[in-house]
N, C-alpha and C positions, 0 to 999 in steps of 0.2 A: 324554279328549282329551289330547294331549301339550302340556306347558307349558314355557316357558323356565325353566331351572333358576335363573336369576338374577332376572328381573323378573316371572316367573310368567305372562306373557302367553301365551294358548293359540294354537296354530298354526291354529285355525279363523278367527282374525281376518284379514280381507283384508290382503294385503301382508306378512304375517308368515311367516317360514320358520325352521325350526330346523335347526341343524347337527347332524352325527352325535353331537357331544358334548353336545347339549341346550341350546345357547346360541342365542337368537334373533338375527335380523339387526339388530334395533334396538340390542341390547346390544353386538353384535360390530362395528358400524359404527365405523370409525376416526374418522369425523366427529363422533361423539357428544361427545367431550371438548371439541372446539373449539366445537360448538354450545352446550354447557353454559356455556362461558366467555362466549360472546356473549349468551346469555340472561341471565346474571348481570349483565353490563354494562347490558343493557336494563332489567333489574329495578331497578338502582340509579338509573337515570334516572327511572323511574316513581316510585320512592320520594322522590326529590328534588322532583318535581312534587307528590306527595301532601302532603309536609311544607309546601310553600308554600301549597297550597290550604287545608289545615286551619287554617293561621295566618290566611289571608286572610278566611275566612268568619266569624270570630268577631264577634258583635255585629251582623251584617247584618240579622237578623230575630229574632223571639221564640225561634226554635230555630236553631242553627248548621247542623244536618244532620238528615236523616231516614234511619232504618235499617229496611229491611224485615226483620221478625223472624219466623223460622219455628220457633224453638225448638231448632234444631240447634246443635251445638257452635260452629260458626264465627260465626254471627250473634250468639250470646251472648257469645263472647269479644270480638267486635268492639265490642259495647256497652261492655264493661269497659275496653277500651283507649281508646276515644274519651272516656269519662267520666273515668277515673283518670289515664291517661297524657297526655292532651291537654287536659283540663279543658273539653271542649265541652258545650254544652247540646243534648242529643239528644232527638229524638222517635222512639220505636219505633213501627212500623206493622205490623200483622198483618192479612192477609186470611184470614178464618176459613173456609177450605174444606179439608176432608180433612186437618186437622192432628190427629195422634193425641194421646190423653190424656197419654202420657208427655212429649211435647213441650210440651203446655200446662202440665204440672207444672213443667217447667224454665223456661218463660216467666214464670210467676207468681213462682217462687223468685228468678230473676235480677232481675226488675224491682223486687221488694221490697228486695232487697239493694242494688241500684245506685241506687234512688230515681230512676228515669227515667220520664217521662211516656209513655203508651201509647195509641195510637189503634187501635181494632179496627173493621174493616169486615166485616159479615156479609151478603154478597149472597144473593139467593134461590137455594136449592140446585137448583131445577129446571133452570136453564140449564146448570149444570156437569154434571148428570146426563145431559142431552141431548148436551152437547158430548163428554164422555168416551165415551159410547156410540157416537156417530157416528165419532169418530176411531179407536176401536179396530176398528170394522168397515170402516174405509177408511184404513188406514195407508199412509203413503208408503214408498218403497223402503228407507229406513233403519230401519224398524221402529217398534215401539210406544213405546219410551222416547223416541226422537227425536221422533216425531210428536206425542205428547201433551205432552212437556216443552216443545217449542218452539212450541206453541200456548197452553198453560196458563201458562208463565212470563211471556210478554209481557202477559198479562192483569194479573197482580199487579205486574209492573214498571210497566205503564202506570198502574195505580192509584196507585202510589207517586209517579210523576211528577206526576200530577194533584193529589194531596194536597199535595205540596211546592209546586206553583205556587199553589194556593189559599191556602196559609199563608205564601207568600213565602220559603220555605226555599231557599237557593241550591245545596244539595248533597244528593244521595242517595248513600248508601254501602251497598253490598251485601256480604254475607258469602260471596261466591263464592270457593271455593278455586281455586288454579291449575288450569286445564283446564276450568273451568266459567265461563260456558257455552262452547260451541265457540269457539276463537280467532277464526274468521272473523266471528263476531257480536260478540264483546267480548273484547278483550285489554286489561284494566285499565279501559277507558272505552268507554261507548257513544258512537259518533261523533256529531258535531253533525248530520250529514246524517240519521242514523237518528232522532234526537230532534226535529229541526226540519222535516224534509221528507218523511218516510215514513209512510204510513198503515199501521198495524200489523195491520189486518184481514187474516187469511189469505185469499188469493184463492179457494182451493178451497172454503172455507166459504160465500163469497158465491155462487160458481157452482153450489153444490149445490142451491140453492133450498129447503133444509131450514130455514134460520135466518131469522127475521124481522129487519127493519131495526133494531128496538130491541135485539135480541140482538147483532147485528153491531156496534152502537154501543158495546158493552161494551169494545171494543178501542180503544186509544189512537190518536188521529189529530191531529197538530199543526195540521191545516188548520182545526180547530174554534176555534182561538185567533186573536185579532186580530193584525194586523201590529204588530210592535214588542214582542211578548210576550217576556219574559226567561225562557228555559228553563233549568232547573238542569243542572248537570253530574251525571253518573251514573257513579260509580267503584266499583271493586272493590279495596279496600285490600290484601287478601291476595295480589293480583297484584303488589303493590309491596313490601310488607314481606317479610322472610324467612319462609317458611312450613314448618311441620313438623306433620303431622297428629297424631302421637303426643304431641307436646308440648302441643298445644291440648287434646286429650282429657284429659291429666293436669291442665292448668291450670284448666279449668273446674270440675273436681271439687275441686281444692285451694282454689279461690276461693269455693266454696260456691254457684256458679251453677247447678249440677245436683246431684242427690242422690247419684248413684253413677256409676261408669264406664259402666254400661249406658245411663244417660240421655245420655251423651256419644257413644255409639256410633251412627254413621250408619245401621247396620243396623236399630236399634230406633227411632230418632227420626225416620226419614224418613216421607214421606206414605204412608199405607196402600195407596193405589192403585198405588204403585210396585211392589209385589210382583206385581200382575197384569201390569204392563208388562214386568217382567223375565221373567215366565213366558211371555208371548207371544214375546219375542225369543229366549229359550232354545229354544223349540219351532221357531221359524223359522230361526235362524242357528246354533244349537248352542253358543253361548257367551253369557255375561252381558255386556250392553253397557257396563257400568261397569268391566269389567276393564281395557280399555286406559287409562282414566283413572288407576286405582289402580296399574297397572304403570308408568306414566310417573312417578308419585310415588315408587315404589320405586326406579326407575333414578336419580332425583335425590336419593335418600336422605331423602325427606320422608315416607315411610310405612314401617311395620315389615314386612319381607318374611316373617319367621317367623309373624307373626300372620295375614297374608293367605294364607300357604301352607296353613294349616289352615282358615281361615274361608271363603275363596272357594269351594272345592268343597263345603263343608258348606252354605253358603247356597244354592248351586245345587241341591243334593239336597233341601233343605227346600222350595224353591220348586216344583220339578218334581213332588214327591210330596205337596205341600200339607200339610206337617207343621209343627208349632210355629208360628212367625210366618208361615210359608208358607200357613197356613190363610186368610190374608187374600185369597189368590187366589180361593178358593171363595166367600168372603163378598162380594168385589167383583163377581164374575161374577153372583152371585145378585141383588145390589143393582141392577146395571145391566140385568138381564134378558137376559144373554148366556150362550152356551155357549163352550167352547174352540174349536169349529169356526167361531164367528162372528168370531174374531180373524184378520182377513184383511189382507194387503198387496195393494192394488189401485190405488194412485196412484203416479205417477212421482216420482222424487226432486225435492224442491223445490216440490211442489204447494202446500204451506201457507206458503211463505216470502213475506213481504211484498214489495211491489213499490215501487220509488222512483217517485213521481209528480211531475209538473211543479208 
């Protein structure tokens, strides 16, 4: 497929067009510079709020903040900054589902070096097996990565909220990079409405009749808490601090939080099932669903264009041909009892989005 010569976004992405000289409409748009200026001003306001918040939470509880820890570069570097730059008492929290060995190696290494307490929750795997299988066979219109990510992520985000409330921790800080999750769901902070008034149970899962009530109760629902409950704030500091992907990859190696640059690379440290999700979307849409996110980072000067110029098509080749790390596609299909033909889109856009209740 054709890609923008500047930000590498492919023309298969909806809304993207390439000029005869190979520049995409996003890069060529004259509004880009003014939008970038406005975004920087908004980021500075978020950073000011974050600084006030980090100062205010000190000493409110046994821990100042809780950090969901996946073993990726961003959550590891976030721990370092909170501990060494801000002197906060941090509780790291990992939900042990589908985390690869390479990420576990980084988790153990970083926690030992930083001397941070760690809480691990290991839920029964049968529910996740059932959930992933159902979602992949009944994807919504935006495909596998969107469908699974935006059902799976609210599970461990909700677990983090519930643990924070159980321990009286006033603040949850996630290592999401800019663009994660989608801005409509979170731009720096989960809204108070989302945390205090929305049942996070995906309506399509309830309507399916496949999942028992105790399984659906795995999802966070603020209605289960009594009136007057103090809900923590849930922020993404990398939406507030200046962010550079290459710099963070370099720093976590330099600081000894990960063993090598490979351990810092999101291609190797991500959840293994993600290879299957990308495989499904490549088959359905013809492009990798993470490309728009990385292209946006390239346009903002926050990711290395030359690195992704080589790596992006290589990753897609490995996924589609199930080679190297792409062999995870075959392993995940086998583990879930699925074939490539079972990966279907048959639900409308938004079928799994939670609904605001009275």
